[in-house]
Every structure is written in C-alpha cells, then in structure tokens.
C-alpha positions in Angstrom: 0.3 -0.3 -0.1 2.7 2.2 0.8 4.7 1.2 -1.8 1.8 2.1 -4.1 1.7 5.8 -2.5 5.1 6.2 -2.8 4.8 5.8 -6.9 1.7 7.8 -7.2 3.4 10.5 -5.4 6.6 10.0 -7.4 4.9 9.8 -10.7 3.0 13.0 -10.1 5.6 14.9 -8.6 8.6 14.0 -10.1 8.9 16.8 -13.2 8.6 19.7 -9.9 11.6 17.4 -7.6 13.5 17.5 -10.9 12.9 21.7 -11.4 13.8 21.4 -7.1 17.2 19.5 -7.9 17.7 21.9 -11.2 17.8 24.7 -8.9 20.1 23.6 -6.3 22.9 23.5 -8.8 21.4 26.9 -10.5 22.0 28.2 -7.1 25.5 26.2 -6.7 27.0 27.8 -9.9 25.5 31.4 -9.1 27.0 31.4 -5.8 30.3 30.5 -7.3 30.2 32.8 -9.9 29.8 35.4 -7.6 32.5 34.7 -5.0 34.8 34.6 -7.7 33.6 37.9 -9.2 34.6 39.5 -6.2 37.6 37.2 -4.7 39.9 38.0 -8.3 40.1 41.8 -7.6 41.6 41.4 -4.4 45.1 40.5 -6.6 45.0 43.3 -8.6 47.5 45.9 -8.5 45.9 49.3 -7.7 48.9 51.3 -7.6 48.7 51.1 -11.0 45.0 51.6 -11.0 45.1 54.5 -8.9 45.4 57.2 -11.5 41.9 56.4 -12.9 40.2 57.0 -9.3 42.5 59.8 -8.7 41.0 61.5 -12.1 37.5 60.5 -11.3 37.9 62.2 -7.4 39.0 65.4 -9.6 36.4 65.8 -11.6 33.5 64.6 -9.7 34.2 65.7 -6.3 36.6 68.7 -6.7 38.8 66.8 -4.7 42.1 65.8 -5.5 44.4 62.9 -3.3 47.8 64.3 -2.8 49.8 61.2 -0.8 48.4 58.0 0.9 50.0 55.2 2.6 47.9 52.4 1.0 45.1 51.0 -0.8 43.2 47.9 -1.3 40.0 46.4 -2.0 37.5 44.9 -0.1 34.6 42.6 -1.0 32.6 42.8 2.5 30.0 43.8 3.2 30.2 46.2 0.2 32.7 46.0 -3.0 35.4 48.9 -2.3 38.4 50.4 -2.3 40.4 51.7 0.8 42.9 54.5 0.8 44.7 55.0 3.9 46.2 58.1 5.3 45.1 60.2 2.7 45.3 64.0 2.3 43.2 65.7 0.0 43.4 69.3 -1.7 40.5 71.4 -3.3 41.0 74.0 -5.7 38.5 76.5 -3.5 40.4 76.2 0.0 43.9 76.6 0.9 44.5 73.8 3.6 44.5 69.9 2.9 42.4 67.9 4.6 43.5 64.9 6.2 41.5 61.4 5.7 42.2 58.4 8.0 40.2 55.9 5.9 38.9 57.1 2.1 36.2 54.5 0.8 35.2 55.1 -2.6 32.3 52.4 -3.7 32.3 51.5 -7.2 30.0 50.6 -9.8 29.7 46.8 -10.3 31.2 47.2 -13.8 33.7 49.7 -12.6 35.3 46.9 -10.4 37.0 45.6 -13.7 36.7 48.1 -16.2 39.3 51.4 -14.9 39.5 53.1 -17.9 35.6 54.3 -17.5 35.2 54.2 -13.4 32.4 55.1 -11.9 31.6 55.4 -8.4 28.5 54.6 -6.6 29.2 57.1 -3.8 32.2 58.0 -1.5 32.9 58.1 2.4 35.7 59.9 4.5 36.1 58.4 7.8 38.1 60.2 10.6 39.1 63.4 9.1 40.7 66.2 10.6 41.4 69.7 9.1 42.7 73.6 10.3 40.8 76.1 8.0 41.2 80.0 8.2 38.1 81.4 9.2 37.5 83.1 5.6 37.7 79.8 4.0 35.5 78.1 6.2 32.1 78.6 4.6 33.7 77.9 1.4 34.6 74.9 2.5 30.8 73.9 3.9 29.7 74.7 0.6 31.9 72.7 -1.5 31.1 69.7 0.8 26.6 70.3 0.9 26.5 71.4 -2.9 28.0 67.7 -4.2 25.8 66.5 -6.4 27.2 62.7 -5.9 26.5 60.6 -3.4 28.8 61.7 -0.9 29.8 61.5 3.2 31.9 62.9 6.2 32.1 60.4 9.0 33.7 62.2 12.2 35.3 65.4 11.1 37.4 67.6 13.3 37.5 71.4 12.3 40.0 74.3 13.9 39.2 77.4 12.6 42.1 79.8 12.8 42.4 83.7 12.6 46.1 84.7 11.3 47.0 81.5 13.2 44.9 82.2 16.4 42.8 79.4 17.3 39.1 80.7 17.2 36.5 77.8 17.5 36.8 74.2 17.2 34.3 71.8 15.5 34.3 67.6 16.9 32.5 64.7 15.3 31.0 66.2 12.6 28.9 63.8 10.6 27.1 64.8 7.3 25.7 62.6 4.3 23.6 63.8 1.1 21.7 60.6 1.1 20.4 57.7 3.2 18.2 58.2 6.1 20.4 61.4 7.5 20.6 63.2 4.3 21.6 66.8 4.5 21.5 66.7 8.0 25.1 67.9 10.0 25.5 67.1 13.6 28.6 67.2 15.6 29.6 69.1 19.2 30.7 72.6 19.8 32.0 74.1 23.2 30.8 70.3 24.3 27.7 70.0 23.1 26.2 68.1 20.8 24.6 70.3 17.8 22.2 69.6 14.7 21.8 71.6 11.3 18.5 70.6 8.6 19.4 70.9 5.4 16.7 71.1 2.6 17.3 69.7 -0.8 17.6 73.0 -2.6 19.9 74.5 0.5 17.2 77.2 0.7 16.7 76.9 4.1 19.0 76.1 7.4 18.1 75.2 10.9 20.7 75.1 13.8 20.0 73.7 17.0 22.6 73.6 20.2 20.8 70.4 21.9 19.8 70.9 25.4 21.4 74.8 25.7 18.0 76.4 24.3 19.9 77.9 21.4 18.4 77.9 18.1 19.2 79.6 14.6 17.2 79.5 11.2 18.7 80.9 8.3 16.0 81.6 5.5 17.8 82.7 1.5 15.6 84.7 -0.8 14.7 83.4 -3.9 18.1 84.5 -6.5 19.8 83.2 -9.8 22.9 85.1 -8.3 25.1 82.2 -6.1 27.8 84.7 -5.4 25.7 87.1 -3.3 22.6 85.8 -1.8 20.6 87.7 0.9 17.6 86.3 3.2 16.1 86.3 7.0 17.8 85.4 9.7 15.7 84.2 13.2 17.5 82.8 16.6 16.6 81.9 19.9 18.6 82.3 22.6 16.9 80.9 25.8 14.0 83.6 25.9 15.5 85.9 23.9 14.0 86.1 19.9 16.5 87.7 17.2 15.6 88.3 13.6 17.7 90.2 11.3 18.1 90.3 7.5 21.2 89.9 6.0 23.2 89.8 2.7 26.0 87.0 2.0 28.8 87.1 -0.9 30.2 82.9 0.0 32.7 84.9 2.6 30.9 86.9 4.6 27.4 87.9 6.3 26.5 91.7 6.6 23.2 91.9 8.8 21.1 94.9 9.0 17.6 95.9 10.3 
C-alpha cells in the first residue's frame, strides 16, 4: 500500500522535484560565480589603477589626492576601495584635508573596467582639517553642494584667524543621501548640535541641543549664487532675534 502511494506521488510530482534539484545546482553555480567575481579583484595591482580613481575624484568631487599610504580592495559587506592616511586638496580652499580612511564604492562594472571608472558613493572617515575663518564657509559650501553621493564621518575642524585658534568642531557627520540626508551633526563648546538643510539649500536650521539656543536662515530666491540675501532668526533662551542679511560666500552683513 505504502509502496503504491509512493509511486503515485513520485509519478505526479517528479517534474517538480527535478526542477528543485535543478535550482539547487543553479544556485551553487550562481554563488561560485559571484564569489569568484569578488575574490579576483583582491589580487589586482591597485597602485597602477589609482590614477583612474584619482581622476574620477578630481573631476566629480573636486577632491585631489595628494598623497596616501596604501590602497586595497575589500569585497564585504559592499565592494569598495580603501585609501589609508590620505591627504586631500581642493582648488577652492588652501588647506589640505587629512583623511584616515577614504572609501570609494565603485559601480559593479567598474570593479574590472577602470578605464571608465564610476563610483556609487564615497565616504571619508576620521578626518581632520584646520581652516582659516575666511575659508570655512567655502569649505562647508563645497561639502553640502555635492551632487553625487558623498558622506563625511567623524570630521574635526579647527577654525583659525591669523594662526590664532577661534573655535573647534568635533565629530562632525554629514551625508547627502540615506536616512540622515542633508543633516549635519557634531559637537561645539562640548555640546552636541544639529543642522538641517533642505534639498535646495534654501533654508538652514541650527540647534544646540539641551541649551535653548537655535537659529534659522532663510535665503531669498535668487539666481545669483555669489551674492545672496535672506532672513536670520535666532532664539537664545527667552530672547528672540530677527535680522536681514547679505552674504557673498565669505561673510554675512546684517541689517535691520
């Protein structure tokens, strides 16, 4: 009886079971192919390929790699190229940015084709920079105006004026994509702060957490990106301040 039932089931579902066994082998082939695709790049000589990556960063992010210690490919959790102890330079500011770990996430086809190298995003981790006060807004403008996916994690900024320390920002984080898109966070005066930017960079909201201090900037609609005007509002404890301003990419001039 049992033998008859087994033969009936086998006859009825044999094609289905054969299909499952086929999928098993197909999955094994697929897994081996993906693993091979990601393992082989570990043996490439990236010193020879670094020129293509440098050109890409310069042309698309306005970041020029002056020097670095090592470059390596890492497949997991996402394929990426890691530069260690990098010195970056931008034509818009006179100071170099020191980056402990620069991660470049290439598009899948660019893992092998460096002649047409493209990246999904770049991430700068553990960074330090010393800026003259006159360069600070230029630096911030370059960071937040990036059109391609870009993130900074743990940036320490020292702002100086004629070699005199003015202020320090610690553990600054920013990304123009993902869950915390256009959110700047960090520490100043030993307190945490947050800056929210809208996607068009028309409004800026600043708050010094647990201090009762906040500020709001609303730029007027203008096609002139060098000289802009708007309204500045601030709340310090129970005091409210409202001012109009003009901004020329270097300094604010307040009025009214």
